[in-house]
N, C-alpha and C positions, 0 to 999 in steps of 0.2 A: 641276835635280836633279844630285846628285853620285853618280857611279858608285862603289860600294864594292867590288864584285866582279863578275867576268864570266868566262866559260869559252871564249871564242873569240878568234880572231886579227883578224877584220874589225871588231870593235867595234860592229857594228850588229845582225846577225841571230843572237843567241845568248842563252842564259840569262844573266840579270844581276840584280843587286840594287842599288837606288839609294836614297839618302837624299834626301827632299824638303825644300824650304825650310820646310815646316810641321813638320819633325821626325818625319815618318812614313816608312815603308819602302814602296817600290814595287818590284815584281818583274816581270821579263820572262821568259817561257818558252813552252813548247809548250802550246797551248790544250787543256784537258781538256773535250771536248764531249759526253762520255757521262754527265755529271751536270748536272741542271737547276739553274740559278742564277736568282736574281731579276733582273729587268730592270735593266740598267746594271752588273751584276757579272759577273765571270768567274773561273774557277779556272785557274791555270797550274801546270805541273809543272817543278820545277827540282831539280838534284842537292842532296842533303843537305850535301855538302862546300862547296857554294857559300854556303849559309846560314852555315856555320861561319866561312868566310872573311870574309863580310860582318860577322858579329858581332865578329870580331877587329878589323875596320877601322872600326867605329862609334866616333865620338868620345865 
């Protein structure tokens, strides 16, 4: 995966947006555990500005 945008200095534990080798987007963020999701899926929360930064970095 290629990191398109991220919001922390350590590069590991932070909200981030990635472009996968399949041409899809993967996101890393704080787990939202108060909404039920289907098995194998999760909802994460990231800042809106991070999505905008990632959109600008997408080839």
